[in-house]
N, C-alpha and C positions, 0 to 999 in steps of 0.2 A: 498440299500434303508433301511437298518436296523435302521438308525438314526430316521426314522419316528415313530418307536415304542417307542422311549424314552419319559419319562413322561413330561419333560420340553418342548419338542416339541409339545405334545398334549395340554399342558396348553397354550402355545403361540397361537396355532390354535384356541382354544376356546375363548381366549381373543380377538383375531382379529375378529372372527365371531360376537361376541357380540358388538364390536365397530361398525362394519358395520351395524348391526341391529339397534342400537340406532342412528346411523347417518342418516339412510334413511328418517325418518320424517323431519329432517332439510334440507336434500338435495332436497326433493320433496315438501317442504312447499312453499306456495305462500306468499311472504312478502307484506304487504300493502304499499301504497305510503306514502311518507314523510308527505304529508298534510292531510292524513286520521286521523280521531280521534283515539286515543289510548285507549285500553281497560285497565281500572285500575287494573283488576285482571289478566293481562297477565303474570306477573311474578309468581303469585300464581298458575295459570294453568300449567306453565312451571315446577314448582316443583312437583305439584301433579302428572302430567303425567309421569315425569321421575322417581319419587320415586315409583309410581305404577309399572312402567316398570321393576324396579329392582326386584319386586316380581315375575315377570315372569321367571327370572333366577332361583330363588328358586324353583318355580313350575317345571321348566324344569328338574333340577337335582334330585329333590325329586321324581318326577314321573319316571325318567329314572333309578335311582339306588335303589329305595325303592319299589314304588308301582308296577311297571311293573314286576320285577322278583318275587315279593311275591304274587301278585294277578292275573296278566294277565297270567303268565306262569303256575300258578297252577289252572287256570280257575275259580277263585273265582270272577266272574264278578259283582255279586251283591254288595259284600263288596267293590270292586274297585269303582263302581259307587257311592256308599254312601260316601266313603272317598273323592273322587274327588268333589262331591257336597259340602261336608263340607269344603273342602279346598277353594272352590270358595267363600263360605259364609264368611270365615275368611278374605279372600282378600278384599271382599266388605266392611267388617267392617273397615279394615285398610284404604281402599280408602276413605270411607265416613268420617272417622276421619280426614284424611289429607285434604279433601275438606272443611270441616267445619272450620278447623284450619287455612288454608292458603288462602281461597277465601272468601272475606268479602261481596262483592257486589252482589253475586248471591246465590240463595237458592238451596240446594241439591235436585235434583229430582232422587229418587232411581231407578225408571224404566229406565230413560235415562242413568244413570250410569251403570246399569246392562247391558243394550244393548250395551253400549260403550266398556265394559270390557269383554263380553263373547267371541267375535272373537279372541282377542290376547290370552285369557286363553285357548280356545280350540286349537288354533294353537300351543301353547307351549306344551299342552298335546299330541297332535298328533305327532308333530315333535320329542319330547323326546321319545315317545314310539317307533317310527320308528328308531330313533338313537340307542336306546338300543338293538333292535332286530337285526339291521345291525351289531353292534359290536359283539353281541353274535354269530351271524351267521358266521362272519369272524373268531372268535376264534374257533368255532366248525370245520370250514373248515380247519383251520390251524392245529389243533390237528389231524384231520382225515388224512391230507396230511402227517404229521409227522409219524403217525401210519402206513400209507401205505408205506412210504419210509423205515421205519424200517422192515416191513414185506417183502418188496422188497429185502432189503439187506440180511435178514435172509434166504429168499428162495433161492437167488442166491448162498449164501454160502453153503446151504444144497445141492443144485444141483451140485455145484462144487465138494463138498466132495464125492458125489456119482460117479462122472466121474473118479476121480483120482484112487480109489481102483480098479475099473473095468479095467482101463488101466494097472495098475501095475500087475494085475492078468495075463493078456496076456503076458506081457514082461517077467515076472518071469518064465512062462511056456517055453518061448523061451530059456532062459538061462539054464533051467533044461535040455532041449533037447540038447543044446550044451555041457553041462557038461557030459551027458551020452555018447555023441559021442567023448568026449575028443578033441574037435575041437580047432584049433589054434585061432579061432575067439572069443573064450570065453573072453579073456582079453579085446580086443577092445570093445566087446559087453558090458561088465560090465562098461567100461569107458563111453560109450555112455549112458548107463542107468543112471550113476551118473550125467551126464550132463542134462539128461531129468529130473531127480529128482530135481536138482538145479533149473531148470526152473519152475517146478511145485511148489516148496516151496517158492521161492523168487519173482516170477513174477506174479503168478496167483492171488495174493491178490489185485493186481491193477485192476482198472476198465477197463483199456485198456492197451495194449502193442503194440509195433510196429509190423506191419504186417510181417516184415522180421523175427522177433524173432519167430513168430508163424510158419512161413514157415520153418525155421531151425528145429523147433521142429517136424514138419510133416516129413521132410526129414530124420531126425534121426530115427523116428519111422519106416518109410518105409524101411530104411536100416536094422533095426533090423529084420523086417519081411522077408526081402530078405534072410537073413542068415538062417532063419527057413525053408522057403519053397524051397530054392535053385532054380532050373530051372523048378519046377513042374507047376508053374503058369506064364503065360505071363504077364509081367508088362509094362505098358505104362504110364510113369509119366512125366508130363510137368508142372512144377511149377517154373516160372521164378522169378528172384529177384524183390523185391518190392521197391517202392520209399520210401524215409525216412519219409515223412510226413504222410503216411497212418498208421492208427491204427485200432485195432480190439479187441474185448473182448477175453481174453485168453481161451485156451482149448475149443474153439467153433467149430472148424472144425474137430478135431481129431476123434470124435465119428463116423463120416461118413466113415472115412478110416478104423477105427476099425471094423465097421460093414461089410465093403467090404472084409476084410481079414478073418473075422469070417465065413461069409456065402459064400465067393467066392473061398475058398480053400478046400482041402480035396479030396473027391471023385467026384468032379465036372468035367464033361466031357468038354475038351477044356477050362479049367479054364483060366480066364483072368480078370485082374483088370486094369482099366484106371482111371487116376487122372489128371485132367486138371484145371488150374487156370490162370486167367488173370485179370487185372484191367484196365478198360476203363472208362474215365470220372468220376473217383472216385467211380465207381461201381465194386465191386468184383464179378466175375463170377467163380463159383466153381462147377465142375461136377465130380462125382465119379460114375463109372459103374463097375459092376461085374456080371459075369455069376453065375447062381444059380440053384440048384436042387429044384424044387417046392416041391417034396415029402419030402425031407430032411428038408427043411426050415419049413414046416408045423409042423414037430415033434419037432423042436427047438433043437439046438445043446447042449445048457445047460441052466440052470435056469436063468443065468444072461443075456441071449440074449435079445437085444432090450433096455436094460437100458440106454445105451448111446444115442440112437436116441430119446428116450422119453425125456431125460433131455435136449438135445440140442434144440429140438423143443420148449420146455418150456422156455429155456433161450433166444431163438430168439424172442419169444413173449414178454418177459420182457424187453429185451435190445434194440431190433430193431422192435418195434411193427408195425410202419408204414413205415419202411425203409428196409424191406426184402421181398423176395418172395421165398418160398420153394416148390418144386415140387418133389414128390417121385412117381415113376412109375415102373411097371413091364411090360416088352415088349419083346416078342420073346426070352425068357430065360435070359433076362438082367434085373438086378435091377439097376435103375438109380436114382441118387439124383442130382437135379439141384438147386443150391442156388445162389441168387443174393442179395447182401447187399450194401446199399448206405453208403459209408464210410465217406462222407462229413459231 
C-alpha cells in the first residue's frame, strides 16, 4: 500500500473529493417543470454560487496548512478567531462584488448573504482543521512506530550479543578442561565449536531460522557438555527432528539448557538433566529440568549466572509477546522450565 503515500495519488484523491462536493448540489437539486417561468438571474446565481464555492477550497487549504499549525497547535486561539473572522469578511466582500456584477434583477441583502455563506464557511474550517489534525496524528504515529521498530531491532541485537559471549565462555572452559586432560576428544570438540561459531555468526542475524538448525545447535552444545561432565550427570535428552516449515528465532532455547548445565552439575546429589521437545499443531513444547542445590544456587556460581535466562525472557516478550507461555518453577529439588511457543 506504499503507493497511497505518493504525492500524485493524494492530488487525485483531493481532486476527486472536490468534484464530488461540487456535484452534490446538482445531484440533489430539484429542477422546475418545463412550463414553469424561468428566473432571468438563474445563470447569474449559477456563476456566483460556483465562484464563491471555489473560495471554500482556498479556505480549506489555507486553514489546514497555515492557520491550524501556526495558531491552533500553538494555542493562540484569539489570533486564530480574529484571522478567521477577517477571512470570512474578505470572502463576503468578494461574494458581494460577484453578486452585484452578475445578478441584475435582484438587490443584494447582506444579512441573507451572510446567513447563506456562514454554514459552508464553518464546514470548510471544521473539516480542514480535522483533516490537518488527522494527517499530523498519522505522521506522528508512523514516526513513533518506526522509532519503536528501530529500538526493537537495537534491543534484540543487544540481547543477542549478550547471549553469545556467555555461551562462548562456557564452551571455552570445556575445551580448557579437555586440553588439560590431553583428551582425544579435543580435536572433534574444536571442530564442533567451529560449527557452532559458524551458526552464531551467519545464522543469528536472521529474524528466524529453521527449527531443525536450532535443534542441531542444541544437540552440538549438549554433546560438548557431555564430554565435560562424563558420566557424573544423568542425561535424558529427547529432541526429535523438526519439520522443514517450522521456524524460530535463533539462540532462543540455548540459555535454558546452559542454565541447566550451570546449576545442575558439580556437587549436586543425584545430578540429572532432562531435555524434552516436541511440536504439536504448530506449537513448540520445550521442557528442561535439572536437580539443583538450593544453598549453592542462592550463593550463585559466578557473576554471569542468570544472564541467559534474563535475556531469553526479554526476547520472548519482544518476539512472541502473545504467542508464548513460559513457566519457571522449583519443586522437590527440581528446577523446571516449561515453554510453549506458537510457531504458526
